[in-house]
C-alpha positions in Angstrom: 0.1 -0.1 0.0 1.6 3.4 -1.3 1.2 6.0 1.6 1.3 10.0 1.8 3.8 11.7 3.8 4.1 15.6 3.5 6.7 17.4 5.8 5.6 21.1 6.2 9.2 21.6 7.7 10.9 21.0 4.7 10.5 23.8 2.1 11.9 22.8 -1.1 11.1 25.8 -3.2 8.3 28.0 -4.6 4.8 27.0 -5.7 5.0 27.7 -9.5 2.4 29.4 -11.6 1.2 25.9 -13.1 -2.1 27.3 -13.4 -2.0 29.2 -16.3 -4.5 29.2 -19.3 -5.0 29.9 -23.0 -7.3 32.2 -23.7 -10.9 33.4 -21.8 -14.6 34.1 -22.5 -14.4 37.0 -24.6 -15.8 39.6 -22.8 -15.2 43.1 -23.1 -14.4 46.2 -20.5 -16.2 43.4 -18.0 -14.7 41.2 -15.5 -14.4 37.1 -15.4 -15.1 36.9 -11.6 -14.8 32.8 -11.8 -11.2 32.7 -13.2 -10.1 35.8 -10.8 -11.6 33.3 -7.9 -9.0 30.5 -9.6 -6.2 33.0 -9.4 -5.4 32.3 -13.1 -1.8 33.8 -13.2 -1.3 33.9 -16.7 -3.6 33.9 -20.0 -1.8 33.0 -23.1 -3.2 34.6 -26.0 -2.8 32.6 -29.0 -5.8 31.3 -31.4 -7.7 34.4 -29.1 -11.4 34.8 -30.5 -11.6 32.1 -33.0 -10.6 32.0 -36.6 -8.3 34.4 -37.7 -8.2 35.9 -34.2 -11.5 36.7 -34.4 -10.6 39.6 -37.2 -9.8 42.4 -34.5 -8.1 40.7 -31.6 -4.2 40.1 -30.5 -2.9 39.1 -34.0 -0.3 41.0 -35.6 -2.6 41.6 -38.7 -5.3 42.5 -36.7 -3.7 45.1 -34.6 -1.8 46.3 -37.8 -4.3 45.6 -41.0 -2.3 46.9 -43.7 1.2 45.9 -43.6 2.2 49.0 -46.1 1.2 51.4 -43.5 3.2 53.9 -41.5 4.8 51.9 -38.8 4.9 55.1 -36.4 1.7 56.3 -37.4 -0.9 55.1 -34.2 -3.6 55.7 -36.9 -2.1 52.5 -38.7 -3.1 50.3 -35.5 -6.6 48.8 -34.7 -6.1 48.4 -31.1 -10.0 48.8 -29.9 -11.0 45.4 -29.6 -7.7 44.0 -27.8 -7.8 47.1 -25.7 -11.7 46.3 -24.6 -10.5 42.6 -23.8 -7.5 43.4 -21.8 -9.5 45.6 -19.5 -11.5 42.8 -18.7 -8.6 40.6 -18.3 -6.9 43.6 -16.2 -10.0 43.8 -14.4 -9.8 40.2 -13.3 -6.7 40.0 -12.3 -5.3 37.9 -15.1 -1.8 39.1 -16.8 -1.2 38.3 -20.4 1.0 36.1 -22.1 1.4 38.0 -25.5 1.7 35.3 -28.7 3.2 37.7 -31.5 2.2 36.0 -34.4 -1.2 34.8 -35.9 -3.9 32.2 -35.3 -3.7 28.6 -37.0 -5.3 28.4 -40.0 -6.5 24.5 -40.0 -8.0 24.9 -43.6 -4.9 26.6 -45.2 -5.1 24.0 -48.2 -8.0 26.2 -49.1 -6.0 29.2 -48.7 -3.3 30.3 -46.7 -4.2 33.9 -45.6 -1.8 35.2 -42.8 0.5 31.9 -42.2 3.0 33.3 -45.0 6.3 34.5 -43.8 5.9 38.6 -43.3 7.1 40.5 -46.5 9.5 42.5 -44.4 10.6 41.2 -41.5 12.6 44.3 -40.0 9.3 45.8 -40.7 7.1 43.2 -38.7 9.7 43.3 -35.6 8.9 47.0 -35.5 5.2 46.5 -35.5 5.9 44.1 -32.5 8.0 46.8 -30.9 4.8 49.5 -30.9 2.7 47.0 -29.6 4.6 46.2 -26.6 5.0 49.9 -26.2 1.0 50.6 -26.6 0.3 47.8 -23.8 3.3 48.6 -21.5 4.4 52.3 -22.1 1.4 54.0 -22.9 2.0 54.6 -26.5 -1.2 55.5 -28.7 -3.4 55.9 -26.1 -2.5 52.7 -24.3 -1.4 51.4 -21.0 0.9 50.4 -18.5 0.2 46.5 -17.8 3.8 45.5 -17.6 3.1 42.6 -19.5 6.3 40.7 -19.1 6.3 37.4 -21.5 6.3 38.1 -25.3 6.2 35.0 -27.4 7.3 35.0 -31.0 5.2 32.8 -33.3 3.7 29.3 -32.4 4.0 25.8 -33.7 5.8 26.6 -36.9 6.6 23.3 -37.7 2.9 23.3 -39.2 2.1 24.5 -42.5 -0.6 25.6 -41.0 1.1 27.8 -39.0 3.9 28.6 -41.2 4.0 28.7 -45.1 7.7 29.6 -45.1 11.1 27.5 -44.5 12.7 26.5 -41.4 15.2 28.6 -42.1 13.0 31.7 -42.8 11.2 31.2 -39.4 15.0 31.4 -37.6 15.6 34.6 -39.4 12.6 36.2 -38.4 12.7 35.2 -35.0 16.3 36.4 -35.0 15.4 40.0 -36.4 12.0 40.0 -33.7 13.7 39.0 -30.8 16.9 41.3 -31.0 15.2 44.4 -31.8 12.8 44.0 -29.0 15.3 43.0 -26.7 17.4 46.3 -27.6 14.1 48.4 -27.1 12.9 46.3 -24.1 16.0 44.8 -22.3 13.8 44.3 -19.2 11.3 42.0 -20.8 11.6 38.3 -21.5 11.5 37.2 -24.8 11.3 33.5 -26.2 9.5 31.1 -28.1 8.8 29.4 -30.7 5.7 27.0 -29.3 7.4 23.5 -30.2 4.7 21.4 -31.2 6.1 18.2 -29.1 8.6 15.9 -28.7 6.5 13.0 -29.4 9.1 10.9 -31.0 10.7 10.7 -27.6 8.1 8.8 -25.9 5.4 7.1 -28.8 7.2 4.5 -31.6 5.7 4.9 -35.1 5.1 8.5 -35.5 4.9 10.4 -38.9 7.1 12.4 -40.7 5.1 15.4 -39.8 6.2 14.8 -36.2 9.4 13.7 -37.2 10.0 16.8 -38.5 9.1 18.5 -35.1 12.4 17.1 -34.1 14.5 18.3 -37.0 13.2 21.7 -36.4 13.9 21.6 -32.8 17.8 20.3 -33.5 18.3 22.9 -36.5 17.0 25.6 -33.7 19.2 24.3 -31.3 22.2 25.1 -33.4 21.4 28.0 -34.5 20.9 29.4 -31.3 24.6 27.7 -30.5 25.5 29.6 -33.5 24.4 33.1 -32.8 24.9 32.9 -28.9 24.1 35.5 -26.5 23.5 37.6 -29.0 20.1 35.8 -29.9 17.6 36.3 -27.0 15.8 33.1 -26.0 14.5 34.2 -22.1 11.8 30.9 -22.6 11.2 28.3 -24.7 7.3 27.2 -25.2 6.4 23.6 -25.8 3.3 21.7 -26.1 1.8 18.0 -25.4 -1.6 16.6 -25.8 -1.6 13.3 -23.8 -3.8 11.4 -21.3 -0.8 10.2 -19.6 0.4 13.2 -17.1 3.7 10.9 -16.8 4.4 11.6 -20.4 4.1 15.6 -20.0 6.9 15.0 -17.2 9.0 12.6 -19.7 9.0 15.7 -22.2 9.9 17.9 -19.4 12.6 16.2 -18.4 13.9 15.8 -22.2 13.7 19.2 -22.7 16.0 20.3 -19.3 18.5 17.7 -20.5 19.0 19.3 -23.7 18.7 22.8 -22.8 21.5 21.6 -19.8 23.6 20.2 -22.2 23.4 22.9 -24.5 24.7 25.3 -21.4 21.3 26.9 -21.5 20.0 26.4 -17.9 18.7 30.0 -17.6 16.3 29.4 -20.2 13.2 28.8 -18.7 10.7 25.5 -19.8 7.1 26.7 -20.2 4.6 24.3 -21.2 2.5 26.3 -23.4 -0.5 24.2 -24.8 -1.4 20.6 -22.7 -4.6 19.2 -21.9 -6.4 15.6 -21.2 -6.7 14.5 -24.9 -4.9 12.2 -27.6 -5.4 13.7 -30.8 -4.7 9.8 -32.1 -7.6 8.4 -30.2 -10.3 11.5 -30.3 -12.3 9.7 -33.2 -12.0 6.7 -31.0 -12.4 7.5 -28.1 -16.1 7.6 -26.4 -17.0 11.3 -25.2 -13.5 12.5 -25.1 -14.5 16.1 -24.6 -17.1 15.4 -22.0 -14.4 13.6 -19.8 -12.3 16.6 -20.5 -14.6 18.4 -18.3 -15.1 15.8 -16.1 -13.4 13.9 -13.0 -11.3 11.9 -15.4 -10.0 15.5 -17.0 -10.0 17.1 -13.5 -8.2 14.3 -11.8 -5.5 14.2 -14.4 -5.1 17.9 -14.5 -4.6 17.9 -10.8 -2.1 15.0 -11.3 -0.1 17.0 -13.8 0.3 19.8 -11.4 1.7 17.4 -8.8 4.4 15.9 -11.2 5.3 19.1 -12.9 5.6 21.1 -9.7 8.2 18.5 -8.6 9.5 18.4 -12.5 11.5 21.0 -14.3 9.5 23.3 -15.9 8.8 27.1 -14.7 4.9 27.4 -16.1 2.1 25.7 -17.4 -0.3 27.2 -19.5 -3.5 24.9 -20.3 -5.4 24.9 -23.6 -7.8 25.9 -23.6 -10.4 28.6 -21.9 -12.4 29.9 -24.6 -15.9 28.2 -23.9 -17.0 27.5 -27.6 -13.5 26.0 -28.3 -14.0 21.8 -28.2 -10.5 21.8 -26.6 -12.2 24.4 -23.7 -12.0 21.7 -20.3 -12.7 24.7 -18.2 -16.4 25.2 -19.2 -19.6 23.9 -20.9 -21.0 25.8 -23.8 -23.4 27.1 -24.2 -24.5 27.7 -20.7 -21.0 28.5 -20.0 -21.0 26.7 -16.3 -17.4 25.8 -15.3 -16.6 22.2 -15.1 -15.1 19.8 -12.8 -11.8 20.7 -14.5 -12.1 24.1 -13.1 -12.2 23.3 -9.7 -8.8 21.4 -10.3 -7.5 24.9 -11.1 -9.2 26.5 -8.2 -7.8 23.9 -5.4 -4.2 24.3 -7.0 -4.5 28.1 -6.7 -5.1 27.5 -2.8 -1.6 26.3 -2.6 -0.4 28.7 -4.9 -1.6 31.6 -2.4 0.5 30.1 0.4 3.7 30.0 -2.1 6.2 27.8 -0.5 6.7 24.5 -1.7 7.0 21.4 1.0 8.5 18.2 0.9 5.6 15.3 0.1 5.4 12.1 -1.7 3.0 9.7 -2.7 2.5 6.3 -4.9 2.1 8.4 -8.3 2.7 5.8 -10.8 1.9 2.7 -9.5 -1.3 3.6 -7.6 -2.3 6.7 -9.3 -2.2 9.0 -6.1 -0.3 12.3 -6.3 0.4 15.3 -3.9 1.4 18.7 -3.4 2.2 20.5 0.1 2.4 23.8 0.6 2.5 26.3 3.2 2.9 30.6 3.8 5.7 30.4 6.9 2.7 32.2 8.6 0.8 28.8 10.6 -1.1 28.4 7.3 -0.6 25.0 5.5 -2.8 22.9 2.2 -2.1 19.6 0.6 -3.8 18.4 -2.3 -4.4 15.0 -2.8 -5.2 13.2 -6.1 -6.6 9.4 -6.7 -6.9 9.3 -10.4 -8.0 5.5 -10.1 -11.7 4.8 -10.8 -12.0 3.0 -7.5 -11.7 3.9 -4.1 -8.3 3.9 -2.0 -7.5 3.9 1.5 -3.9 5.3 2.3 -1.6 6.1 5.0 -1.1 9.6 6.0 2.1 10.9 7.5 2.1 14.7 8.3 5.6 16.4 9.8 5.1 20.0 10.9 1.3 21.0 11.4 -0.7 20.2 14.0 -4.9 19.7 14.6 -7.1 18.1 12.0 -7.4 19.7 8.6 -10.7 21.0 6.7 -11.3 18.6 3.7 -12.7 19.8 0.6 -13.4 17.1 -1.8 -13.9 17.4 -5.6 -15.8 14.3 -7.0 -18.2 13.2 -9.0 -20.7 13.9 -6.8 -18.9 17.3 -4.4 -17.3 20.2 -6.0 -14.7 21.0 -3.3 -17.2 20.7 -0.8 -16.5 20.5 3.1 -16.4 16.9 4.1 -14.5 16.4 7.4 -15.3 12.7 8.1 -13.4 12.3 11.5 -12.8 9.2 13.9 -10.9 9.7 16.9 -7.9 7.3 17.8 -10.0 4.4 19.5 -9.7 1.4 17.3 -6.5 -0.5 16.7 -7.7 -1.3 12.9 -5.7 1.3 11.7 -2.6 0.6 13.2 -2.6 -2.9 12.1 -3.1 -1.9 8.2 -6.9 -2.5 7.9 -9.2 -0.3 6.4 -12.2 1.1 9.1 -15.2 -1.5 8.7 -19.0 -0.9 9.2 -20.9 2.3 9.3 -17.4 4.1 8.3 -16.5 2.2 5.5 -17.1 4.2 2.8 -18.8 6.5 0.8 -17.5 9.7 2.8 -13.8 10.5 2.5 -11.3 11.8 5.4 -9.0 11.0 8.2 -9.6 7.9 10.8 -7.1 8.4 13.7 -5.8 5.8 16.0 -3.2 5.0 18.2 -0.1 6.6 17.9 -1.4 9.2 15.8 -1.5 7.0 12.7 -4.0 8.6 10.2 -5.5 6.7 7.3 -7.2 8.6 4.2 -9.9 7.7 2.3 -9.9 9.0 -1.4 -12.9 8.7 -3.4 -12.9 7.1 -6.8 -11.3 9.6 -9.5 -11.2 12.8 -6.8 -8.9 15.5 -5.6 -8.9 16.4 -2.1 -7.6 19.8 -0.9 -6.8 19.6 3.1 -6.2 22.9 4.6 -4.2 23.7 8.3 -4.4 26.7 9.9 
């Protein structure tokens, strides 16, 4: 039997911003109270508003619609819709993670409109600089939002995103990154939205997916040749999988590649991820409902646990725009939040505490995962995940906190509902390693306490538990 151990006396780092997202419901000059309540730290803006960026949002061709116009003239820019949307993000406490580029064109075979290389790379870079200046320095009746992360392009391995050669993309990246660094040395500049490292964990992959790796290898060589002159403060990469351990494997692979290249200072940012696999969507039963239900919610929380311990600096879930099928956080058209949304909300309770502390669980063997945190002022919390479709009863060993916690349960029947089912130490059952019997055998999760302060924690099937200590 696995056990869960949390040592609140041993701080091992900070809780990372792993509960970032891509996009939100598109509202103008309003608030998104549910995302504010979940403490979403970053919102990556890619594919924002739907096809072609909703025609007027975020994308460089939307903000600067006439490429032949005067790059220095505020009248050449159309910021209106993006400004109104950013006011909503700002009012909701959400920080944009700005992707400089275009929305994916999945039907590019009909006609590739915006995914061709810009006709003047230097002018494109200067347009990007004016976008930064508008949102960070007030240019053109702009703002001072202090947007830190600026990502150049997305998934250039795909013809749905880039119709040029690999080398042309490297040139665009270099010109834009260097100009952004020259004008804004304090910002983080990076990219490029790598489509994935599938060939490192999956057999018999297509030539298309092998090209992902080929392009990454060439970019790494390009960076080596350019050296410190080429800004690459962070690398964004993507993975869609139902196995959180595959996500960790890709994170480890990337970190090793960066280390081998002497690039340990480059942040690793999981820019797109979700509980879904492209190859099996057509065969899986209700994959989109699973994404929003407890299978998705438990997998998301398990991924948080693995990435908190793994070599990732930030994660940005794709997606939270309700009308998109990849949106696991809302139901459409009712805009009702899902079980998966509440995994984000539960993780945020740890993020607010700040300090990550040592904890361990069964993980791959038993499908049990955990994260623990404290604030250094007496508050602490433990997040426990059970991905199994059956109830599990596991020993819990907690050091450095006292008293019984408040227990909030997320499962098929409860939505972070307080369920404190406690037994005083009286029975020897637990000390002997036996699960409680009779009246207390089952339906309610919680602690049961026995001799020597030993405790057992009952985990409902496919559940997320938040244990809060005062």
